[in-house]
VOBA-1610 file (N, C-alpha, C; in pm, whole numbers, padded with zeros to 5 digits, always signed):
BEGIN
Met+00086-00116+00000Met+00000+00000+00000Met+00091+00123+00000Asn+00056+00217-00087Asn+00142+00335-00094Asn+00103+00439+00012His+00191+00535+00027His+00180+00635+00132His+00054+00722+00115Thr+00016+00757-00006Thr-00099+00843-00033Thr-00229+00775+00008Lys-00244+00645-00024Lys-00365+00572+00014Lys-00378+00562+00166Met-00265+00542+00234Met-00266+00530+00378Met-00309+00662+00444Ile-00261+00772+00392Ile-00301+00903+00445Ile-00449+00926+00419Gly-00497+00888+00301Gly-00638+00904+00265Gly-00727+00823+00359Arg-00692+00698+00386Arg-00771+00616+00477Arg-00769+00674+00619Ser-00655+00724+00663Ser-00646+00785+00796Ser-00736+00907+00807Cys-00741+00985+00700Cys-00828+01103+00699Cys-00975+01062+00708Val-01013+00958+00633Val-01152+00911+00635Val-01188+00860+00774Val-01101+00781+00832Val-01125+00729+00967Val-01137+00845+01066Gly-01049+00944+01054Gly-01054+01061+01142Gly-01184+01138+01126Leu-01230+01155+01003Leu-01356+01226+00978Leu-01476+01150+01035Val-01474+01018+01021Val-01583+00936+01076Val-01585+00949+01228Leu-01469+00941+01292Leu-01462+00957+01438Leu-01509+01095+01481Leu-01467+01197+01408Leu-01507+01334+01440Leu-01659+01350+01428Ala-01716+01295+01322Ala-01861+01304+01301Ala-01936+01229+01412Thr-01885+01114+01451Thr-01949+01036+01557Thr-01944+01110+01690Leu-01827+01161+01725Leu-01814+01237+01849Leu-01902+01362+01848Ser-01905+01428+01735Ser-01986+01549+01723Ser-02134+01518+01743Ser-02181+01411+01683Ser-02323+01375+01697Ser-02355+01331+01840Leu-02260+01262+01906Leu-02281+01224+02045Leu-02290+01346+02136Cys-02200+01442+02115Cys-02202+01565+02195Cys-02331+01642+02171Trp-02375+01651+02047Trp-02498+01721+02012Trp-02618+01653+02078Ala-02621+01521+02073Ala-02733+01447+02133Ala-02735+01467+02284Lys-02619+01466+02347Lys-02611+01486+02491Lys-02658+01627+02528Lys-02617+01727+02449Lys-02657+01865+02474Lys-02809+01880+02458Glu-02866+01821+02353Glu-03010+01829+02332Glu-03085+01760+02446Lys-03035+01645+02491Lys-03101+01571+02598Lys-03104+01653+02726Lys-02991+01719+02759Lys-02984+01801+02880Lys-03083+01916+02873Ser-03089+01986+02760Ser-03175+02103+02750Ser-03322+02065+02737Asp-03356+01944+02690Asp-03496+01903+02679Asp-03554+01864+02814Ala-03475+01799+02899Ala-03530+01744+03022Ala-03527+01840+03139Ala-03419+01913+03154Ala-03395+01985+03279Ala-03466+02119+03298Pro-03491+02201+03194Pro-03532+02338+03220Pro-03667+02354+03287His-03737+02247+03310His-03870+02260+03368His-03868+02263+03520Ser-03750+02250+03580Ser-03745+02250+03726Ser-03682+02380+03777Glu-03727+02420+03894Glu-03674+02541+03956Glu-03528+02523+03996Ser-03491+02402+04039Ser-03352+02378+04079Ser-03258+02390+03959Tyr-03305+02351+03841Tyr-03225+02369+03718Tyr-03201+02518+03694Leu-03306+02598+03707Leu-03293+02742+03685Leu-03198+02805+03785Val-03209+02767+03912Val-03121+02822+04015Val-02975+02792+03979His-02948+02668+03940His-02812+02628+03904His-02762+02705+03781Glu-02842+02709+03676Glu-02801+02773+03552Glu-02782+02923+03567Ile-02870+02988+03641Ile-02859+03133+03661Ile-02730+03165+03735Gly-02703+03093+03844Gly-02580+03114+03919Gly-02457+03093+03832His-02459+02988+03753His-02347+02957+03664His-02325+03068+03562Glu-02431+03111+03496Glu-02420+03214+03393Glu-02375+03348+03451Leu-02424+03384+03568Leu-02384+03512+03628Leu-02237+03511+03666Arg-02188+03398+03718Arg-02046+03390+03755Arg-01954+03398+03633Leu-02005+03363+03516Leu-01924+03366+03394Leu-01921+03502+03326Leu-01997+03599+03375Leu-01997+03730+03311Leu-01856+03789+03315Pro-01810+03844+03202Pro-01670+03885+03192Pro-01626+03995+03288Tyr-01713+04085+03326Tyr-01671+04196+03413Tyr-01717+04180+03557Tyr-01767+04063+03593Tyr-01810+04036+03730Tyr-01685+04018+03816Ser-01677+04094+03925Ser-01556+04090+04008Ser-01593+04089+04156Val-01491+04096+04241Val-01512+04099+04385Val-01578+04228+04430Phe-01583+04328+04344Phe-01644+04455+04379Phe-01790+04465+04335Asp-01845+04352+04291Asp-01985+04344+04248Asp-02055+04236+04329Asp-02185+04254+04346Asp-02265+04155+04417Asp-02388+04127+04333Leu-02396+04007+04277Leu-02512+03967+04199Leu-02586+03857+04274Arg-02711+03884+04308Arg-02797+03787+04374Arg-02924+03772+04293Tyr-02996+03663+04316Tyr-03118+03640+04241Tyr-03213+03553+04321Lys-03340+03568+04288Lys-03446+03485+04345Lys-03523+03424+04228Val-03555+03297+04242Val-03632+03228+04139Val-03767+03192+04199Asn-03872+03236+04134Asn-04008+03204+04175Asn-04079+03143+04055Gly-04079+03011+04050Gly-04134+02944+03932Gly-04040+02966+03814Tyr-04090+03039+03713Tyr-04009+03069+03594Tyr-03977+03218+03586Asn-03998+03288+03698Asn-03970+03431+03705Asn-03847+03453+03792Val-03759+03543+03747Val-03632+03568+03816Val-03625+03715+03856Glu-03583+03738+03980Glu-03561+03874+04028Glu-03412+03889+04058Leu-03347+03982+03988Leu-03205+04009+04008Leu-03189+04122+04109Glu-03092+04106+04200Glu-03064+04206+04303Glu-02914+04220+04318Gly-02873+04317+04399Gly-02732+04336+04428Gly-02686+04473+04387Ala-02556+04488+04371Ala-02495+04616+04335Ala-02373+04588+04247Val-02355+04672+04144Val-02244+04655+04051Val-02175+04790+04027Thr-02049+04783+03987Thr-01972+04904+03961Thr-01986+04953+03817Arg-02032+04868+03728Arg-02045+04904+03586Arg-02191+04891+03541Pro-02245+04992+03475Pro-02383+04982+03424Pro-02399+04866+03324Thr-02294+04838+03247Thr-02304+04730+03149Thr-02321+04594+03217Leu-02267+04578+03337Leu-02281+04451+03408Leu-02427+04428+03447Lys-02497+04534+03482Lys-02640+04523+03515Lys-02717+04472+03394Ser-02696+04533+03279Ser-02769+04490+03159Ser-02721+04353+03110Asp-02591+04325+03121Asp-02540+04193+03082Asp-02603+04082+03166Ala-02617+04107+03296Ala-02678+04007+03385Ala-02822+03979+03343Glu-02896+04084+03316Glu-03035+04066+03273Glu-03043+03990+03142Asn-02959+04027+03046Asn-02963+03963+02914Asn-02925+03816+02920Val-02824+03781+03000Val-02782+03641+03006Val-02889+03556+03075Val-02957+03611+03174Val-03062+03535+03244Val-03184+03519+03153Lys-03217+03620+03076Lys-03332+03611+02984Lys-03315+03499+02882Arg-03190+03470+02845Arg-03163+03368+02742Arg-03166+03225+02796Ile-03175+03208+02926Ile-03176+03073+02983Ile-03312+03011+02956Glu-03308+02892+02901Glu-03432+02821+02867Glu-03515+02797+02992Gly-03642+02835+02986Gly-03733+02817+03098Gly-03763+02946+03172Val-03678+03049+03156Val-03702+03177+03222Val-03808+03253+03142Glu-03915+03292+03210Glu-04023+03364+03143Glu-04012+03514+03160Ser-03968+03560+03279Ser-03953+03704+03300Ser-03838+03732+03395Val-03780+03852+03378Val-03669+03895+03463Val-03699+04035+03514Thr-03693+04051+03645Thr-03705+04182+03708Thr-03566+04220+03754Asn-03515+04332+03701Asn-03378+04372+03729Asn-03375+04484+03832Asn-03346+04449+03958Asn-03335+04547+04067Asn-03190+04569+04108Ile-03095+04542+04019Ile-02954+04560+04050Ile-02923+04710+04054Lys-02855+04752+04160Lys-02817+04891+04176Lys-02680+04914+04111Val-02669+05022+04034Val-02539+05061+03978Val-02478+05162+04074Leu-02361+05129+04128Leu-02295+05216+04225Leu-02242+05340+04155Pro-02251+05457+04220Pro-02203+05580+04156Pro-02051+05580+04145Pro-01998+05637+04036Pro-01853+05645+04023Pro-01795+05739+04128Ser-01684+05698+04190Ser-01623+05779+04294Ser-01478+05738+04310Thr-01387+05835+04303Thr-01246+05803+04323Thr-01220+05760+04467Asp-01293+05819+04563Asp-01278+05777+04703Asp-01322+05632+04721Asp-01435+05595+04662Asp-01482+05457+04672Asp-01384+05361+04604Asp-01326+05403+04491Asp-01227+05319+04424Asp-01105+05298+04513Arg-01061+05402+04582Arg-00948+05390+04674Arg-00981+05293+04787Ile-01103+05304+04841Ile-01146+05216+04950Ile-01156+05071+04901Arg-01208+05051+04781Arg-01218+04915+04726Arg-01081+04848+04720Leu-00985+04921+04666Leu-00850+04865+04654Leu-00789+04836+04791Ala-00806+04929+04884Ala-00752+04910+05020Ala-00820+04792+05088Glu-00952+04780+05073Glu-01025+04668+05132Glu-00978+04536+05073Tyr-00961+04533+04944Tyr-00913+04411+04878Tyr-00778+04369+04936Arg-00689+04465+04950Arg-00555+04435+05000Arg-00557+04383+05143Val-00634+04448+05231Val-00631+04404+05372Val-00706+04273+05392Ile-00810+04249+05314Ile-00887+04124+05330Ile-00812+04007+05267Tyr-00783+04017+05138Tyr-00720+03904+05070Tyr-00570+03893+05099Gly-00512+03996+05160Gly-00371+03990+05200Gly-00351+03929+05338His-00459+03909+05411His-00449+03851+05545His-00423+03700+05532Pro-00329+03646+05611Pro-00295+03504+05600Pro-00414+03408+05616Ala-00511+03444+05700Ala-00625+03355+05720Ala-00723+03359+05602Leu-00714+03464+05519Leu-00812+03482+05412Leu-00754+03474+05271Asn-00622+03473+05258Asn-00564+03481+05124Asn-00597+03361+05036Arg-00633+03249+05095Arg-00671+03132+05013Arg-00798+03158+04932Tyr-00884+03246+04981Tyr-01006+03280+04908Tyr-00975+03358+04780Gly-00866+03430+04779Gly-00830+03510+04663Gly-00778+03430+04545Leu-00756+03301+04563Leu-00702+03217+04456Leu-00809+03168+04359Gln-00934+03190+04390Gln-01043+03144+04304Gln-01067+03243+04191Ala-01126+03197+04081Ala-01152+03283+03965Ala-01237+03403+04005Val-01344+03380+04077Val-01424+03487+04136Val-01422+03463+04286Pro-01335+03534+04356Pro-01323+03512+04501Pro-01457+03528+04571Pro-01484+03448+04675Pro-01616+03444+04737Pro-01650+03560+04831Ile-01551+03639+04870Ile-01579+03754+04955Ile-01591+03876+04863His-01711+03931+04856His-01735+04048+04770His-01737+04174+04854Ile-01673+04277+04802Ile-01655+04404+04872Ile-01734+04511+04799Ile-01845+04552+04856Ile-01931+04652+04794Ile-01909+04784+04868Val-01869+04885+04794Val-01843+05017+04853Val-01937+05117+04789Asp-02016+05183+04872Asp-02112+05283+04825Asp-02100+05407+04912Arg-02035+05510+04857Arg-02017+05638+04926Arg-01948+05622+05063Gly-01846+05538+05067Gly-01768+05518+05189Gly-01822+05412+05283His-01938+05356+05252His-01996+05249+05334His-01965+05116+05267Val-01910+05023+05344Val-01866+04894+05292Val-01962+04785+05336Thr-01997+04697+05243Thr-02075+04578+05273Thr-01998+04458+05223Leu-01976+04360+05309Leu-01912+04235+05271Leu-02021+04132+05246Thr-02018+04069+05130Thr-02114+03964+05097Thr-02038+03841+05048Gly-02107+03729+05045Gly-02048+03606+04997Gly-02048+03499+05103Val-01963+03399+05082Val-01960+03282+05170Val-01816+03254+05211Val-01797+03226+05340Val-01666+03184+05393Val-01681+03048+05461Ala-01569+02985+05489Ala-01570+02848+05541Ala-01613+02839+05687Asn-01583+02942+05766Asn-01612+02931+05910Asn-01633+03070+05972Glu-01677+03069+06097Glu-01706+03193+06168Glu-01580+03277+06191Met-01467+03211+06213Met-01342+03284+06233Met-01308+03367+06108Asp-01320+03309+05990Asp-01291+03382+05866Asp-01387+03501+05850Arg-01511+03481+05888Arg-01611+03589+05881Arg-01569+03705+05971Asn-01526+03672+06093Asn-01484+03775+06188Asn-01355+03844+06146Val-01260+03769+06094Val-01134+03828+06048Val-01161+03925+05933Ala-01247+03887+05839Ala-01281+03976+05727Ala-01343+04105+05779Asn-01429+04094+05880Asn-01493+04212+05937Asn-01391+04304+06003Ile-01300+04247+06080Ile-01196+04327+06147Ile-01108+04396+06042Gln-01068+04322+05941Gln-00983+04378+05836Gln-01055+04491+05763Ala-01182+04471+05731Ala-01259+04573+05658Ala-01271+04701+05740Asn-01285+04688+05871Asn-01297+04804+05958Asn-01165+04878+05977Ser-01054+04819+05937Ser-00923+04882+05958Ser-00885+04982+05848Val-00963+04991+05741Val-00929+05079+05629Val-00969+05223+05661Pro-00874+05318+05649Pro-00906+05458+05675Pro-01007+05513+05574Gly-01095+05599+05622Gly-01192+05664+05534Gly-01323+05589+05519Val-01335+05474+05582Val-01458+05396+05575Val-01554+05445+05683Phe-01677+05477+05643Phe-01777+05525+05739Phe-01840+05412+05819Ser-01868+05300+05752Ser-01929+05186+05821Ser-01899+05058+05744Val-01906+04945+05817Val-01890+04814+05755Val-02009+04727+05796Thr-02077+04671+05697Thr-02184+04576+05722Thr-02133+04439+05679Asn-02132+04345+05771Asn-02079+04212+05741Asn-02195+04116+05713Asp-02225+04099+05584Asp-02329+04005+05542Asp-02270+03874+05492Leu-02146+03843+05530Leu-02085+03717+05491Leu-02160+03602+05558Arg-02183+03496+05483Arg-02247+03376+05536Arg-02142+03270+05557Val-02162+03187+05658Val-02072+03074+05683Val-02127+02954+05605Glu-02037+02890+05532Glu-02072+02775+05449Glu-02148+02670+05532Gly-02259+02622+05478Gly-02337+02518+05545Gly-02436+02568+05646Lys-02440+02698+05673Lys-02536+02751+05769Lys-02644+02831+05698
//
């Protein structure tokens, strides 16, 4: 058998394998989207997943949502107006969502708040007990700064981490108040 025929047969075999894999992936994707979107737990999972994937979502934003049947209410606070509209648009595209109420607050631009955000990030994620949280793609401790008032949201592993984050947040100069809304995992 010559070299050209062998290459030709390898290409055909490769194309057949590619077509088979492609059809299997397509069938699996169709099966997932046909069965799951009718449950509220599916919507809760998908909404959370899609919001975390938004490109400009950061530790300085807080996106929360409530699912009531097939209706979704978005809440929280963001630093960019585009993030508010992006969140609404991505949730509207999820199969099974019938309506979206967007109550996300856009935080006013402020150089003082930007300074506080950076300082809060450094003292919280720079602390030895908390720096492991900063290694995640979207760290779980969110720092919301609105006109000098800081709110910590998200989830930490234990009560000690919650308290350390609160102490660190209160140590930043120029902060008027700190509200610690961090939840302890499993509670």
